[in-house]
N, C-alpha and C positions, 0 to 999 in steps of 0.2 A: 675103585673105591680104596684099594690099597695105596695107590699113588696119592689120593687126596689126603689120607691119614699120614702118610710119610711127609708130604709137603707141609702140613699143618704142624707136625711134630718138629720139622726143621725150622720153621718160623718161630715156634715157641722157644726152641733151643737157642737160636740166634739172637732172639730178642732178650733172652736171660743173660746173654753174654755181652751186654752193651757197655759201652764207655760214653760217659756224658761229659760235656764241657759247657758251662753257661757263663756268660760275662755280661754284666750290666756296668758299662763305663762310668767312672767317676770323673767329675768335672772340676778338677783341681785348678785354682787360680794360678796363673803364671807368677813364679817367684815365691809361692807359698811354701812354707817348710812342712814336711810330712813327719810326724812323730810316730815312729813304729814301736808298739808295745811288745816288748820282748817276750817270746814263748820259749822258755828253756826246755820244753819237752820235744821241740823240733830240732832235727839235725842242724848243725851249725852251718853247713853249706847252703841250705835254703835261704837263710837270712843274708848270707854274703852275696848270693846271686841276686836276691831281691833288691838289695841296697845297690849293687853294681848297675842294675838296669835303671833304677831310679836316677842315679847319678849320670848315666849316659843320656838320659832324657832331660838333664838339667833341673831335676827336682831335688832341692835340698832336703836332707833327711837325717834324723838323729834317732837313736835307740833310747827309749825310756822304760822304766819299770812299770809293771802293771799296778804296783802299789803307790806309785808316786808320779802320775801324769801331770806335768806342769799345766797350770791355767793358760799359759801362753801357747799351748798346742791347739790350734784352731782346727788343724787337719790331723787325724790320727789314723792308724792301720793296725789291724790284727791279722794274724796269719796262723794256719793250722796245716800240718802235713804229716802224712803217715807213709811208712814204708812197709811192704809186705813181702813175705818169702813165698815163692812158688817157682821152683826150679832155680830161681835166682832172686836177688833183692831188687825190688823196684818201687818207685813212688807211686802208690795206689790212690792217694787222695790228696788234694791241695785245695785250700780255701784262703783267699785274701780279701779282707773287707776294708773299705775306706769310709771314715766318718768325718763329717763336717759338723763342727760344734756339737758332737754327740749323736747326730743323726746319720743314719746309713746313706751314703752317697753313691756307692758303687761296690760291686763284689765280682769276684772271679772264682769259679768252682771247677775242679777237674776231678772226676770220680771214676775210677776203673774197678771199684770194689765188686761190682757185678760183672766184671769182665770174663769170669770163668775161663772157657777155653780160648777166648779171644787173644791171640798172640800180640796184638797191638798194645797190650797193657805194658809190655816190657819196654819202657821208655827211658831215655836219659833224662834225668830230672832237671838239669840246668836249661836245656832248650825249652822245656815245657814252662818252667818258671819264667823264662824271658818272654815267652809268647803270652802267658797270661798277664804279666805286668804291662807288656806293651799295648795289649788290647784293653786292659782295665784303666790305665792312666791316660786320660784325655786332658790336655792342658788347655784351659779356658784362657784366651788372651783378652786384652782390654777391648772394650766395645768402641773404642775411638774410631776404628775403620768403619764400622757400621753406622755411627753417627755421621760421619763425613761422607761415606759413599754408599751406604745401605739403603 
């Protein structure tokens, strides 16, 4: 009986120390520009890495103000990230959303806020941002191939 209680307690403790990551890819059209709505509450390095990954994927992007998003921005993106102190400073939460004409098209979330004693929460932010953006941004190419060969 004591072993069962111990096992159940361990399972509950471990599940309380979970880190989650969910990605629903965005299907951005090839050659489309992504307007990133600046979030001044997030560390500057997050935005730099986000834009760097977009550029490496060939996705043109520009930074716009939340108060003045141009009508020409067909594709927009928002981002949130938080850093937490627990023995050291680490990125505990990140969320990137991509919108097409104002409708949510894809999002990526990383959440270690319930990580508790899970040491996997101590990550380098840049590789995690790269991973999230690479999985989030799926480039939709022209359907000419499918019309001809599909």
